[in-house]
Steps between C-alpha positions, in 0.01 A plus 500: 500500500401772746154668482508871427256770599430775250392848611149603402635769267680228304177403326393692188246770590219311318524218758505717813175510694373626832278294724274674748477339840235564766172659387661611168494139383117487507420823312339407169556648154258729319539769231293736720682469835427676826868484604845508347843393612853635500800274519763621746803306372749651745281389792386176335140603562178574310278788607128475418321833460121551481390693192169591663312426819449124532176396665484254788491140361596623150771293335835675447605474138805607303603502135780242479635663183473862618789624290280482191173689455360260244386149583796268491496121475555333833675167557167355621128533419345757737158441654215672323321571826507868605 
């Protein structure tokens, strides 16, 4: 039996995810972020945009569930440190 590759768009939308590489992979989640992101599907890229001036040595944070304004359950327990 020959192995088959399935295109990414074969999977139901609920199972599709984007993984940030580079510095994007270390930005932590908060419900009061200092940055946001925009997925550029056609370019297979993620743009991170500051929401305000970010001070030197300040952590860059984003809301992982930015499509919803209310707090949304995450698939992990976020740190309570702010």
